[in-house]
C-alpha positions as CSV (number, residue, x, y, z in Angstrom):
1,M,-22.1,-45.1,-119.1
2,K,-22.1,-43.5,-115.6
3,N,-23.0,-40.1,-117.2
4,L,-25.9,-41.6,-119.1
5,I,-27.2,-43.2,-115.9
6,N,-26.9,-39.9,-113.9
7,K,-28.3,-37.6,-116.5
8,P,-32.0,-38.5,-115.8
9,L,-31.3,-38.0,-112.1
10,I,-29.8,-34.6,-112.7
11,Q,-32.7,-33.6,-115.0
12,R,-35.1,-34.8,-112.3
13,K,-33.3,-32.7,-109.7
14,Y,-33.6,-29.5,-111.8
15,A,-37.3,-30.1,-112.6
16,L,-38.1,-30.8,-108.9
17,T,-36.2,-27.7,-107.8
18,A,-38.1,-25.6,-110.3
19,G,-41.5,-27.2,-109.3
20,I,-40.9,-26.6,-105.6
21,A,-39.8,-23.0,-106.1
22,L,-42.9,-22.4,-108.3
23,M,-45.2,-23.8,-105.5
24,V,-43.5,-21.7,-102.8
25,M,-43.9,-18.7,-105.1
26,A,-47.5,-19.3,-105.6
27,I,-48.2,-19.6,-101.8
28,A,-46.2,-16.5,-101.1
29,A,-48.1,-14.6,-103.9
30,V,-51.5,-15.6,-102.5
31,F,-50.4,-14.2,-99.1
32,S,-48.5,-11.1,-100.1
33,Y,-50.7,-10.0,-103.0
34,G,-54.0,-11.6,-102.4
35,I,-54.3,-11.3,-98.6
36,V,-51.9,-8.4,-97.5
37,L,-52.3,-5.9,-100.4
38,G,-55.8,-7.1,-101.1
39,R,-56.9,-6.4,-97.6
40,L,-54.9,-3.3,-96.7
41,V,-54.9,-1.3,-99.9
42,I,-58.2,0.5,-100.8
43,D,-58.1,1.8,-104.4
44,G,-58.8,5.5,-104.5
45,D,-58.9,5.9,-100.7
46,A,-55.6,7.2,-99.4
47,I,-57.0,7.7,-95.8
48,A,-58.3,4.2,-95.4
49,T,-55.2,2.7,-96.9
50,L,-52.8,4.6,-94.6
51,D,-55.0,3.7,-91.6
52,N,-55.1,0.0,-92.6
53,I,-51.3,-0.2,-93.1
54,Q,-50.5,1.6,-89.8
55,S,-52.9,-0.6,-87.8
56,S,-51.5,-3.8,-89.5
57,I,-47.9,-2.9,-89.9
58,I,-46.7,-6.3,-88.9
59,L,-48.9,-7.9,-91.6
60,F,-47.6,-5.4,-94.1
61,K,-44.0,-6.2,-93.2
62,A,-44.8,-9.9,-93.5
63,G,-46.2,-9.2,-97.0
64,I,-42.9,-7.5,-98.0
65,M,-41.0,-10.6,-96.8
66,G,-43.3,-12.7,-99.0
67,W,-42.3,-10.6,-102.0
68,F,-38.7,-11.2,-101.3
69,I,-39.4,-14.9,-101.1
70,I,-41.1,-14.6,-104.5
71,L,-38.1,-12.8,-105.9
72,I,-35.7,-15.4,-104.7
73,S,-38.0,-18.2,-106.0
74,D,-38.0,-16.5,-109.4
75,I,-34.3,-16.6,-109.6
76,V,-34.2,-20.3,-108.6
77,V,-36.8,-21.1,-111.2
78,S,-35.0,-19.3,-114.0
79,L,-31.7,-21.1,-113.3
80,S,-33.3,-24.5,-112.7
81,L,-35.4,-24.3,-115.9
82,Y,-32.3,-23.3,-117.9
83,K,-30.5,-26.4,-116.6
84,F,-33.5,-28.5,-117.3
85,L,-34.3,-27.2,-120.8
86,K,-30.8,-26.6,-122.2
87,T,-30.6,-30.3,-123.2
88,F,-33.4,-29.7,-125.7
89,N,-32.6,-26.2,-126.9
90,K,-29.7,-24.4,-125.2
91,R,-30.1,-21.0,-126.9
92,L,-33.8,-20.7,-126.2
93,A,-33.4,-22.1,-122.7
94,L,-30.8,-19.3,-122.1
95,L,-33.2,-16.7,-123.6
96,G,-36.0,-17.9,-121.3
97,A,-33.8,-17.7,-118.2
98,G,-32.6,-14.3,-119.2
99,L,-36.1,-12.9,-119.6
100,R,-37.1,-14.3,-116.2
101,L,-34.0,-12.8,-114.6
102,I,-34.9,-9.4,-116.2
103,Y,-38.4,-9.8,-114.7
104,A,-36.9,-10.6,-111.3
105,G,-34.7,-7.5,-111.5
106,I,-37.7,-5.3,-112.3
107,L,-39.7,-7.0,-109.5
108,G,-36.9,-6.2,-107.1
109,I,-37.1,-2.5,-108.1
110,S,-40.9,-2.5,-107.6
111,I,-40.5,-4.0,-104.1
112,L,-38.5,-1.0,-103.1
113,N,-41.7,1.0,-103.3
114,L,-43.2,-1.2,-100.6
115,L,-40.2,-0.5,-98.4
116,F,-40.7,3.2,-98.9
117,V,-44.3,2.8,-97.8
118,M,-43.2,0.8,-94.7
119,I,-40.7,3.6,-93.8
120,L,-43.3,6.3,-94.2
121,T,-46.1,4.5,-92.2
122,N,-43.9,3.1,-89.5
123,N,-41.9,6.2,-88.6
124,L,-44.2,9.2,-88.9
125,E,-42.2,11.0,-86.2
126,Y,-39.2,11.1,-88.5
127,F,-41.1,13.4,-90.9
128,P,-42.3,16.3,-88.8
129,T,-42.4,18.7,-91.7
130,I,-44.7,16.5,-93.8
131,T,-48.4,16.8,-93.2
132,I,-50.6,13.7,-92.9
133,Y,-52.2,14.5,-96.2
134,Q,-48.9,14.5,-97.9
135,I,-48.0,11.2,-96.3
136,Q,-51.3,9.7,-97.5
137,S,-50.5,10.9,-101.1
138,L,-47.0,9.5,-100.9
139,V,-48.2,6.2,-99.7
140,M,-50.6,5.9,-102.7
141,L,-47.9,7.1,-105.0
142,F,-45.5,4.4,-103.9
143,L,-48.2,1.7,-104.0
144,N,-49.1,2.8,-107.6
145,A,-45.5,2.8,-108.5
146,F,-45.1,-0.8,-107.2
147,H,-47.9,-2.0,-109.5
148,I,-46.7,0.0,-112.5
149,V,-43.1,-1.2,-112.3
150,W,-44.3,-4.8,-111.6
151,S,-46.6,-4.6,-114.6
152,I,-43.6,-3.7,-116.8
153,G,-41.8,-6.7,-115.5
154,L,-44.7,-9.0,-116.2
155,I,-44.3,-8.2,-119.9
156,F,-40.9,-9.8,-119.8
157,F,-42.4,-12.6,-117.7
158,G,-44.8,-13.2,-120.6
159,G,-41.9,-13.5,-123.0
160,H,-40.3,-16.0,-120.7
161,L,-43.4,-18.2,-120.7
162,M,-43.6,-17.9,-124.5
163,V,-40.0,-19.3,-124.8
164,I,-40.7,-22.1,-122.3
165,G,-44.0,-23.0,-124.1
166,Y,-42.3,-23.1,-127.5
167,V,-39.4,-25.2,-126.3
168,T,-41.6,-27.7,-124.5
169,L,-44.0,-27.9,-127.4
170,T,-41.4,-28.5,-130.1
171,S,-39.3,-30.9,-128.0
172,S,-42.4,-33.0,-126.8
173,I,-41.1,-33.1,-123.1
174,L,-44.5,-31.8,-121.9
175,P,-48.0,-32.8,-122.7
176,K,-49.0,-30.6,-125.6
177,T,-52.0,-29.3,-123.7
178,I,-49.8,-27.8,-121.0
179,S,-47.4,-26.3,-123.6
180,I,-50.3,-24.7,-125.4
181,L,-51.6,-23.3,-122.0
182,L,-48.2,-21.8,-121.4
183,L,-48.2,-20.1,-124.8
184,L,-51.7,-18.8,-124.1
185,A,-50.6,-17.6,-120.7
186,S,-47.6,-15.8,-122.2
187,I,-49.8,-14.0,-124.8
188,S,-52.2,-13.0,-122.0
189,Y,-49.5,-11.6,-119.8
190,I,-48.0,-9.6,-122.7
191,I,-51.3,-8.2,-123.9
192,I,-52.7,-7.3,-120.4
193,H,-49.6,-5.7,-119.0
194,S,-48.7,-3.9,-122.2
195,N,-52.2,-2.4,-122.0
196,Y,-51.7,-1.5,-118.3
197,T,-48.3,0.1,-119.0
198,F,-48.8,1.8,-122.3
199,F,-52.6,2.3,-122.6
200,P,-53.8,3.2,-119.1
201,N,-56.8,5.1,-120.7
202,I,-58.4,1.7,-121.5
203,N,-57.9,0.2,-118.0
204,E,-61.5,-0.7,-117.7
205,I,-61.4,-2.8,-120.8
206,T,-58.1,-4.4,-119.7
207,I,-59.6,-5.4,-116.3
208,I,-62.4,-7.2,-118.1
209,L,-59.9,-8.8,-120.4
210,E,-57.7,-9.9,-117.5
211,S,-60.7,-11.5,-115.7
212,I,-61.1,-13.7,-118.8
213,L,-57.5,-14.4,-119.6
214,S,-56.6,-15.2,-116.0
215,I,-58.0,-18.7,-116.6
216,P,-55.4,-19.9,-119.1
217,M,-52.7,-17.9,-117.1
218,F,-53.6,-19.7,-113.9
219,L,-54.0,-23.2,-115.5
220,G,-50.8,-22.9,-117.6
221,E,-48.5,-22.0,-114.7
222,L,-50.2,-24.4,-112.2
223,S,-50.2,-27.4,-114.5
224,F,-46.6,-26.8,-115.5
225,A,-45.5,-26.6,-111.8
226,I,-47.4,-29.8,-111.0
227,W,-45.8,-31.6,-114.0
228,L,-42.4,-30.5,-112.9
229,L,-43.0,-31.8,-109.4
230,F,-44.3,-35.2,-110.3
231,K,-43.1,-35.9,-113.9
232,G,-40.4,-33.6,-114.9
233,G,-37.1,-35.3,-115.7
234,K,-38.3,-38.8,-115.2
235,I,-38.5,-39.5,-118.9
236,A,-36.3,-37.4,-121.1
237,K,-37.1,-37.2,-124.8
238,R,-35.2,-35.5,-127.5
239,L,-36.2,-35.0,-131.1
């Protein structure tokens, strides 16, 4: 009897943990990606990008810290969602957690490129044999590598969302609208980042496609995070 009473409380704890981590991640992503990289990195302009990073090195370092917060939050989310969903489908919950952990590992590799940029731009005196033009080129190379590696990881992230969407849809623990949005978001991530990774020659088309599909991607993840925060685990259903 005691275990039956505590089970909803435990489910609630895992849902709340995942929801809080998702919100922390969202805030950190807005800062590190939207504000820091969005403000400092100028596509196709290595000179301006290097100047921006050098003149705002503290902001750039703060952005890197934000990425590490995102990485840690992803690990917390993957483990919390596994604990929360294993009641309904243990194998798929494990698969979903595994895919998100793979994504987190790839994200960690991509963040290394930002550390290389920080080293290059913050310690120019340590590279006396490298010209300023070479440093500009290396900075852009590492920034591009960050996006390419991260994009590969987001394909696995899309797979994670597909598993989560399927489990929640078939087990009826989520409103069907949110589960469907998660499935649409998963397909969007897989299509967009497969294009960026394997078909860079159609990037212009992919950018347009991303601007359209970003709506279900945003709504799916946000609505799921809000549901976890306020509803997740309060009423557990099982087919």
